[in-house]
C-alpha positions in Angstrom: 19.3 20.5 82.2 17.9 20.5 85.3 19.3 23.3 87.6 20.6 21.3 90.5 22.9 23.0 93.0 26.9 23.5 92.5 28.9 21.7 94.6 30.1 24.4 97.3 33.8 23.4 99.7 31.5 23.2 103.0 27.5 24.0 103.3 25.3 23.0 106.2 22.2 21.5 106.2 19.7 24.4 106.7 21.9 25.8 103.4 21.5 22.9 101.5 17.6 23.4 101.9 17.6 26.7 100.9 19.7 25.9 97.7 17.8 22.9 96.7 14.7 24.9 96.9 15.4 27.5 95.2 16.1 25.0 92.3 12.2 23.4 92.3 11.3 26.8 91.9 13.7 27.7 89.0 12.6 24.9 88.0 8.6 26.0 87.8 7.8 24.0 90.5 4.6 24.9 93.0 1.6 24.4 95.0 -0.5 24.6 91.5 2.4 22.3 89.3 3.8 19.7 91.6 4.1 20.1 95.0 0.6 18.7 97.3 1.1 15.4 98.5 2.7 16.4 101.6 3.7 19.6 101.1 2.8 22.4 100.6 6.0 25.0 98.9 9.4 24.6 97.9 11.3 24.6 101.4 9.4 21.8 102.7 10.1 20.1 99.4 13.1 20.9 100.0 13.5 20.1 103.8 11.8 16.4 102.9 14.3 15.9 99.3 17.4 16.4 101.5 16.4 14.7 105.3 15.7 11.9 103.7 18.4 11.5 100.7 21.1 12.6 104.5 18.7 9.6 106.4 18.1 12.9 108.8 14.8 12.6 110.9 11.9 14.4 109.3 10.7 16.1 112.2 13.2 17.3 113.6 15.1 19.9 111.2 15.8 22.3 113.9 18.4 19.3 115.8 20.4 19.1 112.2 20.0 22.9 111.0 23.3 23.8 111.2 25.2 19.8 110.4 28.1 20.0 107.4 26.7 17.7 104.4 29.6 15.7 103.7 30.1 15.7 99.8 29.3 12.4 99.1 26.0 13.4 101.1 25.1 16.0 98.4 25.7 13.9 95.7 22.8 11.9 96.9 20.6 14.6 97.5 21.7 16.0 94.1 20.7 13.4 91.8 17.1 12.9 93.8 16.9 16.3 92.6 18.2 15.5 89.6 14.9 12.5 89.3 11.9 15.4 90.9 12.8 17.6 88.4 13.6 16.2 85.1 10.9 13.5 86.1 8.0 15.5 87.6 6.7 12.8 90.1 5.6 13.4 93.3 9.0 12.8 96.0 7.0 9.9 98.2 7.1 7.8 94.6 10.6 8.5 94.3 11.4 7.7 98.3 8.9 4.0 98.6 7.6 6.7 101.7 4.8 9.0 102.4 4.2 10.2 105.5 0.7 10.7 107.5 -0.4 12.4 110.8 3.2 10.9 111.9 3.5 7.5 111.0 5.1 6.0 107.7 3.6 4.6 105.0 5.3 2.4 102.2 3.5 4.3 98.5 4.6 3.3 95.4 2.9 3.8 91.4 0.3 1.4 92.4 -1.7 3.9 94.7 -2.4 7.3 95.6 0.2 8.9 97.3 -1.7 9.3 101.2 -3.1 12.6 101.7 -6.5 12.8 103.3 -7.9 14.9 105.5 -9.6 12.2 107.3 -6.8 11.0 109.0 -6.7 14.3 110.4 -10.2 13.5 112.3 -9.1 10.6 113.5 -5.5 11.6 114.8 -7.5 14.3 116.6 -10.5 12.6 118.1 -13.0 14.5 115.7 -14.9 10.9 114.5 -15.0 10.3 118.5 -18.3 11.3 119.7 -19.8 9.9 116.7 -18.6 6.6 117.9 -20.0 4.3 120.8 -19.0 1.5 122.7 -21.3 -0.2 120.4 -18.8 0.8 117.8 -16.6 -3.2 116.8 -16.7 -2.6 113.0 -14.9 -0.3 110.4 -15.0 0.0 106.8 -11.9 2.1 104.3 -13.6 2.1 101.2 -11.2 3.1 98.4 -9.0 2.8 101.1 -5.9 2.8 98.5 -2.0 1.8 100.2 -4.6 1.5 103.5 -3.5 4.6 105.3 -6.8 5.3 106.7 -7.2 1.3 107.8 -4.2 1.3 109.3 -4.8 4.8 112.0 -8.4 3.7 112.8 -7.2 1.2 113.9 -4.3 2.7 115.4 -6.8 5.4 117.1 -9.6 2.5 117.9 -8.1 -0.8 119.1 -11.0 -2.4 119.4 -12.1 -2.3 116.4 -12.1 -4.4 113.2 -11.4 -2.0 109.9 -12.4 -4.3 106.3 -9.9 -2.5 103.9 -11.5 -2.4 100.4 -10.7 -1.2 97.2 -11.4 -1.7 93.2 -7.9 -1.9 92.3 -5.3 -4.7 93.2 -2.0 -3.4 92.7 -3.7 -1.2 95.5 -4.5 -3.5 98.2 -0.8 -5.2 97.1 0.5 -2.2 99.1 -1.6 -1.9 101.0 -0.5 -5.4 102.8 2.9 -4.0 102.4 1.8 -1.1 105.2 -0.9 -3.7 107.1 2.0 -5.9 107.9 4.9 -3.0 108.7 2.4 -1.9 111.7 1.5 -5.8 112.2 -2.3 -5.0 112.2 -3.1 -8.2 109.9 -4.9 -9.9 112.8 -7.3 -6.7 112.4 -7.4 -5.1 108.9 -9.3 -7.3 106.8 -7.6 -6.6 102.4 -11.0 -7.1 100.2 -11.1 -6.8 96.8 -14.4 -5.1 95.8 -16.2 -2.7 93.1 -18.2 -0.2 95.5 -19.6 -2.2 98.4 -19.9 -5.3 96.6 -17.6 -7.8 98.0 -18.0 -6.0 101.8 -20.9 -7.1 104.2 -21.1 -5.1 107.3 -22.9 -3.8 108.2 -20.4 -1.1 109.5 -21.0 0.7 112.3 -18.1 3.6 110.6 -17.3 4.1 107.1 -14.5 6.0 105.8 -14.5 6.6 102.1 -11.7 9.3 100.0 -13.6 8.0 96.7 -12.6 9.4 93.3 -14.3 12.7 93.3 -11.5 14.7 90.6 -14.4 16.9 88.5 -13.5 15.8 84.6 -12.4 19.1 83.9 -10.4 19.7 86.9 -9.1 16.2 85.9 -7.6 17.8 82.8 -5.4 20.2 83.8 -3.9 18.5 86.4 -0.5 18.9 86.5 2.1 15.9 85.7 3.0 15.0 89.3 -1.3 14.0 89.7 -1.4 12.3 86.6 1.1 10.2 87.9 -0.8 8.6 90.8 -3.7 5.7 89.5 -6.5 7.5 87.0 -8.4 5.0 88.8 -8.3 6.9 92.4 -8.4 9.8 91.4 -11.5 10.7 88.4 -14.5 10.9 89.2 -16.5 11.7 86.5 -18.4 15.4 84.5 -18.8 17.0 88.0 -16.5 14.5 90.6 -19.9 12.5 91.8 -19.6 9.1 89.5 -18.7 6.8 92.5 -20.8 9.0 95.6 -23.9 8.4 93.3 -23.2 4.6 93.3 -22.3 4.4 97.1 -25.5 6.0 98.3 -27.5 4.0 96.6 -26.5 1.0 98.8 -24.3 2.5 101.4 -27.6 2.4 104.2 -27.5 -1.1 103.6 -24.6 -2.2 104.8 -24.8 0.5 108.6 -25.5 -0.4 111.6 -28.6 1.8 112.8 -26.1 5.0 114.7 -23.3 3.8 112.2 -22.0 7.1 109.9 -20.1 7.7 106.9 -17.0 10.0 106.8 -16.6 11.2 103.2 -13.8 13.5 101.9 -15.2 15.0 98.8 -12.0 17.8 98.1 -13.4 21.3 96.6 -15.9 19.6 94.9 -18.5 20.7 98.0 -21.2 22.8 94.6 -20.5 20.1 93.1 -21.8 17.9 95.7 -24.8 19.9 96.7 -26.1 20.6 93.6 -26.1 16.5 93.1 -27.9 16.1 96.7 -29.9 18.1 97.5 -32.0 17.2 99.4 -29.0 16.4 102.0 -28.2 18.3 105.3 -24.3 17.7 105.9 -22.6 17.2 108.9 -19.0 19.8 107.4 -15.9 18.7 109.2 -13.6 21.2 109.8 -9.7 20.9 108.6 -6.9 21.8 107.6 -7.9 22.6 103.9 -10.8 24.1 105.5 -14.6 23.5 106.1 -16.0 22.3 102.8 -14.2 19.3 101.7 -14.9 15.8 104.8 -18.1 15.2 105.2 -20.4 12.9 107.8 -23.3 11.6 107.4 -25.8 9.3 109.2 -27.1 6.3 108.5 -31.4 7.5 108.7 -30.2 10.6 106.4 -29.0 7.9 103.6 -31.8 5.3 103.3 
């Protein structure tokens, strides 16, 4: 039996969250073995689970912390907690919802759960100095559920966005999100193996590709293995897709275009694979070694 908080006669939202966090910890969940799809610790995961179950705002715990929880609400939270523990599926798949930079996205097992650090760079305007008044065409390559394409269209209202992925399943999820945010007139979805079906030339390419190396893939916890392997696995050193991308990227870019590329924890493998490239590395919440920028001239 999974450890689920017992019913109590009177319980507040914050007390239920704390109980739920203890249950997650007792079930063996940790950052190394199950979090990382929007939360980094048991309390944050529990807060998300409880607030979503009670249909309360996910971004305003303080205003509802002392609110009493009705028995039927506790039952809903307990049901979701059991599913989270017993299936080891990420909470985003169980709720069909993920948030990125304050924007809600639909998600299911057909696509990777959105968590790209590139979203931070769009939101905090770190990419903006590399754009200009002529920036018109943006590509979200390996778009998954379309979250970066949506955020880019929101941030830069004058651009047109192509969102490309090899997976038709992922593109079906992306279509839901493009429609959800009423951006179908500005975002075009493309089935494409890398850049094969992308025309361009693009003024900006955003790419969060499959980059997890084989050794890391073999050790991933169940929550990450619930995601499509196609969106994660990058070959022996994680660089297979990126090698292919660099062969043709320049021919799909305008003269002053830049490529913003996420590589996770693979900087050492990246620099071994491409020792001649002098990348600009962005500062992110995960540190300065996860997202880089290259100009078209560097890729020629």
